[in-house]
C-alpha positions in Angstrom: 37.4 -31.3 2.2 34.1 -28.9 1.6 33.8 -29.0 5.6 37.7 -28.0 6.0 37.1 -25.1 3.6 34.3 -23.7 5.6 36.4 -24.2 8.7 39.4 -22.4 7.6 36.8 -19.7 6.3 35.4 -19.0 9.3 38.3 -19.0 11.6 39.8 -16.3 9.2 36.6 -14.4 9.5 37.0 -15.0 12.9 40.6 -13.7 13.6 39.6 -10.7 11.4 36.8 -9.7 13.6 38.8 -10.5 17.1 41.3 -8.1 15.6 38.8 -5.6 14.1 37.0 -5.5 17.3 40.5 -5.4 19.5 40.6 -1.6 17.8 37.7 -0.9 19.3 36.3 0.1 22.6 34.3 -2.5 24.4 31.0 -1.5 24.7 29.7 -2.1 28.7 28.3 -5.3 29.1 30.2 -6.6 25.8 31.7 -10.0 26.7 34.7 -11.0 24.8 35.7 -14.1 23.0 38.0 -16.4 24.6 41.2 -16.8 24.0 41.8 -20.5 23.8 38.9 -22.3 22.4 38.2 -25.0 19.8 34.3 -23.1 19.1 34.6 -20.2 17.0 31.9 -17.6 16.2 31.6 -14.6 13.6 29.0 -12.2 14.5 27.9 -9.8 10.8 25.5 -7.5 9.9 24.8 -6.4 5.9 25.7 -2.3 7.2 26.8 -0.6 9.8 24.6 2.4 9.6 20.5 1.6 9.6 17.4 4.0 8.9 13.9 3.7 10.7 11.8 1.4 8.7 14.7 -0.9 7.0 15.0 -4.6 8.5 17.9 -5.9 10.7 19.5 -9.3 9.3 22.1 -10.8 11.2 24.6 -13.6 9.5 25.7 -16.0 12.1 28.8 -18.6 10.8 29.8 -21.7 13.1 32.5 -24.1 12.6 30.5 -26.6 14.6 27.6 -27.7 16.3 26.6 -25.5 18.9 23.6 -23.7 21.2 23.7 -19.9 20.2 22.7 -17.1 22.4 22.1 -13.1 20.8 21.0 -10.2 22.8 21.3 -6.4 22.4 22.1 -3.6 24.3 20.9 -0.3 23.6 22.2 3.4 24.6 19.7 3.5 27.5 21.2 0.0 29.3 18.6 -2.5 28.3 19.2 -5.8 27.3 16.7 -8.1 25.7 16.8 -11.8 24.1 16.9 -11.9 20.2 17.8 -15.3 20.2 16.1 -18.0 21.1 12.6 -16.6 21.0 9.0 -17.1 20.5 9.3 -17.5 17.0 12.5 -19.5 16.8 12.5 -21.4 20.1 14.8 -24.2 19.2 18.7 -22.3 19.3 20.5 -25.5 18.5 22.2 -24.6 15.1 24.4 -27.2 13.3 27.6 -26.2 11.4 28.2 -23.7 9.1 26.0 -19.9 8.0 22.8 -19.0 9.0 20.4 -16.0 9.1 18.5 -14.6 11.6 15.6 -13.8 11.6 13.8 -16.4 9.7 10.9 -16.2 7.6 8.4 -16.2 10.3 8.8 -13.1 11.5 11.1 -9.5 10.8 13.3 -7.3 12.8 12.3 -3.8 11.6 14.8 -0.4 12.9 12.7 1.8 14.4 13.7 4.9 16.8 15.8 6.1 19.4 19.0 6.7 17.8 22.4 6.2 18.4 24.3 3.1 18.8 23.0 -0.4 19.3 25.4 -3.6 20.4 24.2 -6.8 19.6 26.5 -10.0 21.7 26.8 -13.2 20.3 27.5 -16.7 22.4 27.9 -20.2 20.9 28.2 -22.9 23.7 28.3 -26.6 23.6 25.7 -27.5 26.2 22.6 -25.4 27.0 22.1 -22.8 29.3 19.5 -23.2 31.8 16.7 -20.8 30.1 14.8 -20.6 33.3 17.3 -18.5 35.0 17.7 -15.9 32.1 13.9 -15.6 31.6 11.0 -15.9 34.2 9.3 -19.2 34.2 11.8 -20.3 31.5 9.3 -20.2 28.8 8.6 -17.5 26.0 4.6 -16.0 25.6 3.3 -14.4 22.7 2.8 -10.8 24.9 6.7 -11.4 25.3 8.4 -13.1 23.1 12.3 -11.6 23.1 12.0 -10.9 26.5 14.1 -8.0 28.5 17.0 -9.7 30.5 19.0 -6.8 32.7 18.6 -3.1 32.4 22.3 -3.1 34.2 24.7 -4.2 31.0 27.5 -4.9 33.4 26.3 -6.6 36.1 24.6 -8.6 33.6 27.9 -9.6 31.9 29.0 -10.5 35.3 25.9 -12.7 35.2 26.4 -14.7 32.1 30.1 -15.1 32.6 29.3 -16.9 35.4 26.5 -18.7 33.9 28.1 -19.6 31.0 31.6 -21.1 32.6 28.7 -23.2 35.1 27.5 -24.7 32.2 30.5 -25.4 29.9 34.1 -25.3 30.6 36.1 -22.2 29.5 36.8 -24.3 26.3 33.4 -25.0 25.4 32.4 -21.3 24.2 32.9 -18.5 22.2 31.6 -15.0 21.6 31.4 -12.1 19.2 29.8 -9.0 19.0 29.1 -5.9 16.6 27.5 -2.8 16.7 25.6 -0.7 14.4 24.2 3.0 13.7 20.5 4.1 13.5 20.1 7.5 12.2 17.2 9.4 10.3 18.5 9.8 6.9 18.4 13.1 5.4 18.9 14.7 1.5 17.7 18.2 0.7 16.1 18.6 -3.0 16.2 22.7 -4.4 13.6 23.5 -7.7 13.5 26.5 -9.5 11.9 27.4 -12.3 11.9 30.0 -15.0 9.7 31.6 -14.9 9.4 30.8 -11.1 5.5 29.8 -9.6 5.2 26.8 -11.0 3.6 23.7 -8.9 6.1 21.2 -7.9 4.8 18.2 -6.9 7.2 14.8 -5.7 5.9 11.3 -6.3 2.3 12.6 -7.3 2.0 14.7 -4.3 1.9 18.4 -4.7 4.5 20.3 -2.2 4.3 24.0 -2.5 5.4 26.5 -5.7 9.2 27.4 -7.2 11.7 28.2 -5.9 11.2 25.5 -3.5 13.9 23.8 -0.8 12.5 20.5 0.8 13.6 17.9 3.3 13.9 14.3 1.9 14.7 11.1 3.0 17.4 9.6 0.7 15.7 7.6 -2.7 14.4 7.6 -6.1 11.5 10.7 -7.2 9.8 12.1 -9.6 9.6 16.0 -9.8 6.9 17.7 -11.8 6.2 21.0 -12.7 3.1 22.6 -13.9 2.4 26.3 -14.8 -0.9 27.8 -16.9 0.1 28.1 -20.4 3.4 25.9 -20.1 4.3 22.4 -21.1 4.5 19.9 -18.2 8.0 19.9 -17.0 9.5 16.3 -15.4 12.7 14.5 -14.3 13.6 11.7 -11.9 16.3 12.1 -9.1 18.2 10.0 -6.7 19.0 11.8 -3.2 21.8 9.6 -1.3 22.1 10.8 2.3 23.5 13.8 2.9 23.5 15.0 -0.6 22.2 18.6 -1.6 20.8 18.5 -5.1 19.6 21.7 -7.4 17.4 20.9 -10.1 16.5 23.9 -12.5 13.3 23.8 -15.0 13.0 25.6 -18.4 9.7 25.7 -19.2 8.4 25.7 -22.6 5.3 27.5 -23.8 2.2 25.5 -24.4 1.4 25.2 -28.0 -2.3 27.1 -27.2 -0.3 30.1 -25.5 1.6 32.6 -26.8 3.0 35.9 -24.9 1.5 39.0 -25.8 2.4 40.6 -28.9 1.1 37.6 -31.2 -1.7 38.7 -33.3 -3.7 35.2 -34.3 -6.8 36.1 -32.1 -10.2 33.7 -31.6 -13.3 33.9 -30.2 -15.8 31.2 -29.7 -19.4 32.4 -28.5 -22.6 29.9 -28.3 -26.2 29.8 -28.2 -27.0 28.9 -25.0 -23.7 30.4 -23.9 -21.6 28.6 -20.9 -21.4 25.5 -23.4 -17.7 23.6 -22.9 -15.0 24.2 -25.4 -12.3 21.8 -26.9 -9.3 22.9 -29.0 -7.5 20.1 -30.1 -8.7 17.7 -27.8 -7.5 19.9 -25.2 -10.2 21.8 -22.6 -9.9 25.4 -23.5 -12.9 27.0 -21.2 -16.6 27.8 -21.1 -18.3 30.2 -23.7 -18.1 33.1 -24.3 -14.3 32.6 -24.7 -11.6 34.4 -26.1 -8.1 33.3 -26.6 -4.7 34.2 -28.3 -3.2 31.3 -29.8 -0.4 30.2 -32.6 -1.3 30.2 -36.3 -2.0 27.0 -37.5 -5.1 24.6 -37.9 -7.6 23.6 -35.3 -10.4 21.8 -34.5 -12.9 23.1 -32.4 -15.3 21.4 -30.5 -18.8 22.9 -28.5 -20.4 21.0 -25.9 -23.3 21.5 -23.2 -25.5 18.9 -21.7 -28.6 18.0 -23.4 -27.3 19.4 -26.4 -25.9 18.4 -29.7 -22.1 18.5 -30.0 -21.0 21.3 -32.6 -17.7 21.1 -34.2 -15.7 23.1 -36.8 -12.2 22.8 -38.6 -10.2 26.2 -39.0 -6.9 27.5 -40.4 -5.9 30.4 -38.0 -3.1 32.9 -39.9 -0.6 35.4 -38.8 -3.1 38.7 -37.7 -6.0 36.4 -38.2 -9.3 37.8 -36.1 -11.9 35.0 -36.5 -15.4 34.7 -34.6 -17.4 31.8 -34.0 -20.8 31.4 -33.4 -22.1 27.9 -32.4 -25.7 27.4 -32.4 -26.6 24.3 -30.1 -29.8 22.3 -31.0 -31.1 20.3 -28.0 -30.9 16.5 -27.9 -34.8 14.6 -29.0 -35.6 17.5 -32.0 -36.2 15.0 -34.8 -38.7 14.7 -37.4 -41.9 12.9 -36.6 -41.4 9.0 -37.5 -44.0 7.6 -39.9 -47.1 6.5 -39.4 -46.5 2.0 -38.4 -49.4 -0.5 -37.9 -50.7 -0.6 -35.1 -49.2 -3.8 -32.6 -51.5 -6.8 -32.0 -52.8 -6.9 -29.0 -51.3 -10.0 -28.3 -47.7 -8.2 -28.2 -48.3 -5.4 -26.1 -45.6 -2.3 -27.0 -42.5 -1.7 -24.8 -42.2 1.1 -22.7 -39.4 3.4 -23.3 -36.3 2.3 -20.9 -36.6 4.3 -17.2 -33.9 4.8 -14.9 -34.4 2.8 -11.6 -31.7 3.6 -8.8 -31.6 1.5 -5.4 -30.0 1.4 -2.4 -30.3 -2.2 0.0 -29.1 -3.1 3.2 -28.5 -6.6 4.6 -28.0 -8.5 8.2 -27.0 -12.1 8.0 -27.0 -14.8 11.0 -23.5 -14.2 12.0 -24.9 -10.4 12.3 -22.5 -8.7 9.9 -24.4 -6.3 8.2 -24.1 -5.3 4.8 -25.1 -2.5 2.3 -25.5 -2.2 -1.2 -26.3 -0.1 -4.1 -28.5 -0.6 -7.6 -28.5 0.7 -11.1 -31.3 -0.8 -13.8 -33.8 -0.3 -16.4 -37.3 -0.7 -16.6 -38.0 -2.4 -19.7 -41.6 -3.1 -19.8 -44.9 -2.5 -18.7 -45.0 -5.2 -16.4 -41.9 -3.5 -14.4 -39.5 -6.0 -15.6 -36.1 -4.9 -14.5 -32.3 -5.5 -15.8 -29.6 -3.7 -13.5 -26.5 -4.0 -12.2 -24.7 -3.4 -8.4 -22.3 -4.0 -5.8 -22.3 -4.5 -1.9 -20.1 -4.5 0.9 -20.1 -6.9 3.9 -18.5 -5.3 7.1 -16.5 -7.8 7.6 -13.5 -6.2 8.6 -11.4 -7.3 11.5 -8.9 -5.9 13.8 -6.1 -7.2 12.1 -2.3 -7.1 14.4 0.7 -5.2 12.6 2.6 -7.5 10.5 5.3 -7.5 8.1 3.4 -8.4 4.1 5.6 -11.1 2.5 3.9 -10.5 -0.5 3.1 -14.3 -1.7 2.3 -17.5 0.6 5.6 -19.0 2.3 5.7 -21.8 5.4 5.1 -19.8 8.2 4.4 -22.7 10.1 1.2 -21.6 12.2 -1.1 -19.0 11.3 -3.8 -17.0 12.2 -6.2 -15.9 9.1 -8.1 -12.7 9.4 -10.7 -11.1 7.1 -8.9 -7.8 6.1 -11.5 -5.2 4.7 -15.1 -5.2 3.4 -16.2 -8.3 1.4 -17.6 -6.6 -2.1 -19.6 -8.2 -4.6 -20.7 -7.2 -7.9 -23.8 -8.6 -9.3 -26.4 -8.7 -12.1 -30.0 -8.6 -11.4 -33.2 -9.6 -13.3 -37.0 -8.8 -12.3 -39.8 -10.5 -13.6 -43.2 -8.8 -13.6 -45.8 -11.7 -12.3 -48.8 -10.3 -11.3 -49.4 -6.3 -12.0 -46.9 -4.2 -9.7 -45.3 -7.3 -8.1 -42.3 -8.9 -9.2 -39.9 -12.0 -8.9 -36.0 -10.7 -8.0 -33.7 -12.8 -9.1 -29.8 -12.0 -8.5 -26.3 -13.4 -9.5 -22.9 -12.4 -9.1 -19.5 -12.5 -7.0 -18.1 -11.6 -4.0 -14.5 -11.1 -2.8 -12.6 -11.2 0.5 -9.4 -10.2 1.1 -7.4 -12.2 4.1 -4.5 -11.5 6.1 -2.5 -14.6 6.9 0.1 -13.8 9.7 2.3 -16.4 11.8 2.0 -17.1 15.2 2.7 -15.8 18.1 1.0 -12.5 16.9 2.7 -9.6 17.6 4.2 -6.5 17.0 6.9 -6.7 20.3 9.3 -4.7 20.7 12.6 -5.9 21.2 14.6 -3.2 22.6 14.5 -0.4 19.7 13.6 -2.7 17.1 9.7 -3.7 16.2 9.9 -7.0 15.7 6.9 -7.9 13.7 5.4 -11.4 12.2 5.2 -12.2 8.7 2.5 -12.8 6.9 0.9 -12.5 3.4 -2.2 -11.6 1.4 -5.1 -13.7 -0.4 -8.6 -13.0 -1.8 -11.0 -15.7 -1.4 -14.2 -15.6 -4.1 -17.6 -16.8 -3.6 -20.7 -17.1 -5.7 -23.5 -15.1 -5.0 -27.1 -15.3 -5.5 -30.8 -13.5 -4.0 -34.3 -14.7 -4.6 -37.1 -12.3 -3.7 -39.9 -9.8 -4.5 -40.1 -6.1 -5.2 -43.3 -4.5 -5.6 -43.4 -0.7 -7.3 -46.0 1.7 -6.3 -45.6 5.2 -8.7 -41.9 6.3 -8.6 -41.0 4.0 -5.9 -39.7 0.3 -5.6 -39.9 -1.6 -2.6 -37.9 -5.0 -2.3 -37.1 -7.7 0.1 -34.9 -11.2 -0.3 -33.0 -13.8 1.1 -29.4 -13.5 -0.1 -26.5 -16.7 0.5 -24.4 -14.9 2.5 -25.8 -11.5 3.1 -28.9 -12.7 4.5 -31.9 -11.0 4.6 -32.1 -7.9 2.2 -34.5 -5.1 2.1 -34.0 -2.5 0.1 -36.3 0.8 -1.7 -35.7 2.5 -4.9 -36.8 5.5 -6.8 -37.4 5.5 -10.7 -36.5 8.6 -12.9 
């Protein structure tokens, strides 16, 4: 019963498709469905208009098992075999509904623009593939071979080949066309006052008034102007639409037009200090502002000086000057005299900053670089610190369509994508004078791309065919054992790393 219902649905679809196609001019090279045949096939697309970058998926409905062949005809008279191909060499399909491509590759629309037509043939017996493509087999370099550049001659050749393989009642045909066009929409942005900076999805595009051509889609438009609150709005652009956004900017609470009399002056000793008002950056001293009456907290900061803060209430017509006297850091009362430290427990010195760089080369001749930041914590040059490194493991990765996660792609090739990144902690223990033993432990992360074979991308007419793939991350525990030597403010180090090989570094003590 289920199979019968499916057959009836397919037959109705086929009849509707034939009727629809009969009303359209038949493109050059298209083979028309035979009048009487028990075999029925229906070809469908999800839409009739595609933009470059969108994915193409074909839907095929068969009323009985058959060998299926699909080819494409372009406006420049090229014919390519889309199915079978190097990714899907088996073209015997069972009765039912099928989608092409499968999960191992993607068909991505690309220029040029115009009408494209697709022909599908279903046969009770296979065609001799060696008469269609060179040597009768596919190759990774040519997964979608060109069949002809003369569609009308190819039509005659294909009809003779089909009739030679099966009787007239043993095959069926269907076709469809779609249009490729660059989508366009226009967005106009105006503001009061004008001259506001316009950002679209975080990218600065210009100042108002502004008119932009954009592809259809959803955008976040933001406007900013000194003295005004930021304005933002989401907008949905459709094909051919023209939308105007009008933004009425609101003055910021810390900004008032001329005529308001609340004035605040801030000076400091020393000057050129940063001023924050209610946690918002306001400028550097000496600073003069016209702001609304209200309660404010003013903080003045400067490098190597203690912060200065004061809360005040500004009223209408007030005119206040704040004088911030900044105290240098480190000025404090002398500490009380403490008993001497016993000789058996030497006193720790003041922590000292150590910055160092290193480079490595492992057995596979892969170079790496690293950076460390640490503190000297004792007179015997003991150091604790943190660091990171990059090993140049990145490989040339073929272009592929990222499907977002692991799937059954069949045979795949794995590539290291980008450098191997390591984060680690380091401890140096003084053993003899200025000589120390270095111990390092950390974690390395390597991104990998897993791509379905055969590798691409390839061009099937005006569709870019990309192998599907996905990214994963591998993690490695890392360690290093080495020695370092300090001479005055310079520290030299060398050690063996389990992934980076020999690593040599130089550091400076501040």
